[in-house]
C-alpha positions in Angstrom: 71.0 41.3 -7.6 67.3 41.3 -6.8 65.8 38.2 -5.3 62.9 36.5 -7.0 59.8 36.1 -4.8 58.8 32.5 -4.5 55.1 32.1 -3.4 54.4 29.6 -0.6 52.1 26.7 -1.5 48.6 26.8 0.0 49.1 23.2 1.2 52.5 21.7 2.1 53.4 18.7 0.0 54.5 16.5 2.9 54.2 12.8 2.3 52.2 10.6 4.7 54.6 8.2 6.2 55.6 6.7 9.6 57.3 9.3 11.7 56.1 12.2 9.7 53.7 14.4 11.8 50.4 15.3 10.2 50.0 18.9 9.4 46.8 21.0 9.7 46.2 20.7 6.0 45.6 17.0 6.3 43.1 17.7 9.1 41.2 20.1 6.9 41.2 17.7 4.0 39.9 15.0 6.3 37.1 17.2 7.6 36.1 18.1 4.1 36.0 14.5 3.1 33.9 13.6 6.1 31.5 16.5 5.4 31.3 15.4 1.8 30.5 11.8 2.7 27.9 12.9 5.3 26.2 15.2 2.8 26.2 12.5 0.2 24.6 10.1 2.8 21.9 12.6 3.7 21.1 13.3 0.0 20.9 9.5 -0.7 18.7 8.9 2.3 16.5 11.8 1.2 16.2 10.4 -2.3 15.4 6.9 -1.0 12.8 8.3 1.4 11.2 10.5 -1.3 11.1 7.6 -3.8 9.5 5.3 -1.2 6.8 7.8 -0.5 5.3 7.0 -4.0 4.9 3.3 -3.3 2.6 1.5 -0.8 -0.9 1.3 0.5 -2.7 4.6 1.3 -6.1 5.4 2.9 -8.7 7.9 1.7 -6.7 10.8 3.3 -3.6 9.9 1.3 -1.9 8.7 4.5 0.4 5.6 4.4 -1.3 2.9 6.4 1.9 0.9 7.0 4.7 3.4 7.7 7.3 0.7 8.4 6.7 -1.2 5.1 9.4 -0.9 2.5 8.0 -2.0 -0.8 10.2 -4.7 -2.5 7.9 -5.8 -5.4 4.3 -5.2 -6.6 2.4 -7.7 -8.8 -1.0 -7.0 -10.3 -3.5 -9.1 -12.3 -6.6 -8.0 -14.2 -8.8 -10.2 -16.3 -12.2 -10.4 -18.1 -14.7 -13.2 -18.3 -16.8 -14.1 -21.4 -20.1 -15.9 -20.9 -20.9 -18.7 -23.3 -24.2 -20.5 -24.0 -24.3 -24.1 -25.5 -26.1 -24.5 -28.8 -27.2 -27.4 -30.9 -24.7 -29.8 -32.6 -21.9 -28.9 -30.1 -21.8 -25.2 -31.0 -21.8 -22.3 -28.5 -22.5 -18.6 -28.5 -20.6 -15.9 -26.6 -22.8 -13.1 -25.5 -21.3 -11.1 -22.7 -17.9 -9.9 -21.4 -17.5 -8.6 -17.9 -14.4 -7.6 -15.9 -13.2 -9.6 -12.9 -11.9 -8.0 -9.7 -8.2 -7.1 -10.0 -5.8 -8.8 -7.7 -2.6 -7.1 -6.3 0.2 -8.6 -4.3 2.7 -6.4 -2.5 5.9 -7.7 -1.0 7.2 -5.5 1.8 10.0 -5.7 4.4 9.9 -4.3 7.9 13.4 -3.6 9.0 12.5 -1.5 12.0 12.6 1.9 10.3 9.7 4.0 9.3 9.1 5.8 6.1 7.9 9.4 6.2 6.5 11.6 3.5 9.8 12.3 1.9 10.1 15.8 3.2 13.0 17.6 4.9 11.3 17.2 8.3 11.3 13.4 8.0 15.0 13.6 7.0 15.9 15.6 10.1 13.9 13.3 12.4 15.8 10.4 10.8 19.0 11.7 12.2 17.7 12.9 15.6 19.2 12.1 18.9 16.3 9.7 19.8 16.8 7.8 16.6 20.5 7.2 17.4 19.5 6.2 21.0 17.0 3.6 19.7 19.6 2.4 17.2 22.1 1.8 20.0 19.7 0.1 22.4 17.8 -1.8 19.7 14.4 -1.2 21.5 13.0 1.1 18.8 13.2 -1.5 16.0 11.3 -4.0 18.1 8.4 -1.6 18.8 8.3 -0.6 15.2 8.0 -4.2 14.0 5.3 -5.0 16.6 3.3 -2.0 15.6 3.7 -3.0 12.0 2.3 -6.5 12.6 -0.5 -5.3 14.8 -1.5 -2.7 12.2 -1.5 -5.3 9.4 -3.7 -7.6 11.4 -6.2 -4.8 12.0 -6.2 -3.9 8.3 -7.0 -7.5 7.3 -10.2 -7.4 9.5 -11.7 -4.1 8.4 -13.8 -3.3 5.3 -12.3 0.0 4.4 -11.1 0.9 0.9 -7.5 1.8 0.2 -5.4 2.7 -2.8 -2.3 1.0 -4.1 0.1 3.7 -5.3 2.9 3.6 -7.8 4.8 6.6 -9.4 2.9 6.1 -12.6 -0.6 5.1 -11.5 -2.8 4.7 -8.4 -5.2 1.7 -8.2 -8.1 2.7 -6.0 -10.9 1.0 -4.1 -9.0 -2.1 -2.9 -9.4 -4.0 0.3 -6.8 -6.2 2.0 -7.7 -9.9 1.9 -4.8 -11.3 3.9 -1.1 -11.7 4.1 1.7 -14.2 4.2 4.9 -13.5 6.1 8.3 -15.1 6.3 11.4 -14.7 8.6 14.6 -16.4 8.0 18.3 -16.1 9.0 19.2 -15.8 5.3 17.1 -12.7 4.7 17.5 -11.4 8.3 15.6 -12.9 11.2 14.7 -9.5 12.5 13.3 -8.3 9.2 9.9 -10.0 8.4 9.0 -10.1 4.7 5.3 -9.9 4.3 3.3 -10.5 1.1 0.0 -8.6 1.2 -2.9 -9.6 -1.0 -5.5 -7.0 -2.1 -8.6 -7.1 -4.3 -10.6 -4.5 -6.1 -14.0 -3.8 -4.6 -16.7 -2.8 -7.2 -18.9 0.0 -6.0 -22.5 -0.2 -7.2 -25.5 1.9 -6.7 -29.2 1.0 -6.7 -31.7 3.0 -8.7 -35.4 3.3 -8.1 -38.1 5.0 -10.2 -41.2 6.5 -8.7 -43.1 6.8 -11.9 -42.4 3.8 -14.1 -44.3 3.2 -17.3 -44.6 -0.5 -16.7 -45.9 -2.2 -13.5 -42.8 -4.3 -13.2 -40.7 -1.2 -13.0 -42.3 0.1 -9.8 -40.1 -0.1 -6.7 -41.0 -2.8 -4.2 -42.8 -1.6 -1.1 -43.0 -3.5 2.2 -46.2 -3.0 4.1 -45.7 -5.7 6.7 -47.8 -8.9 7.1 -51.1 -8.6 5.3 -53.9 -10.9 6.4 -56.5 -11.8 3.8 -60.1 -10.8 4.5 -62.9 -13.3 5.1 -64.4 -12.5 1.7 -61.2 -13.3 0.0 -60.9 -16.6 1.8 -64.5 -17.6 0.9 -64.0 -16.6 -2.7 -60.8 -18.6 -3.0 -62.4 -21.5 -1.2 -65.4 -21.5 -3.5 -63.2 -21.2 -6.6 -61.3 -24.3 -5.6 -64.5 -26.2 -5.0 -65.9 -25.2 -8.4 -62.6 -26.1 -10.2 -62.6 -29.5 -8.5 -66.2 -30.2 -9.5 -65.5 -29.5 -13.1 
């Protein structure tokens, strides 16, 4: 009688137990699992880096000024002021409404890692050999934190204008007023949490008119110190005498 061909399975169904040797199929499955986890980790890190590139403080060239600052929260406050004038019988009159400078507070954490632009090159550099070497020795994190604190101190002293960026809107023309930092064992003694305060700077321009219709509209001119002439002194002196005599 003819024999029925029985196909062999692609993977042997051998249970995993003590004393049972592992076959090559389990090694292939393990390698595929490791590759899947590694690819998922790379993708997650890329998404986190790309999302972080839309938050933070940027200069006029759209460069991040604090590359090691991971934004945790962002608070903003805007307000207007209305001027009031007192009137008779306890009444008052409101006559003007002006905007006040907006205040922003950004809470960032420096964990020793830097944020790139969210591109593929930054993702590759994140997993470079030097990165793993610094992670093993711990020296890289310390230098990153020191550079972060030194840069923040320099930013507090300058008068440059920056932008606070969010995915939905960019708040321009702000200057850093100061910061408040905290380090604790609960949040990680090696991860300083810094709250940065910023304020909007109003840019104004002065206008001058060379040919004004009214004398008070003419621009001021400085001609130095002008000494009155002797005739002007005598005329003023005589006028005072005549006024006193009358």
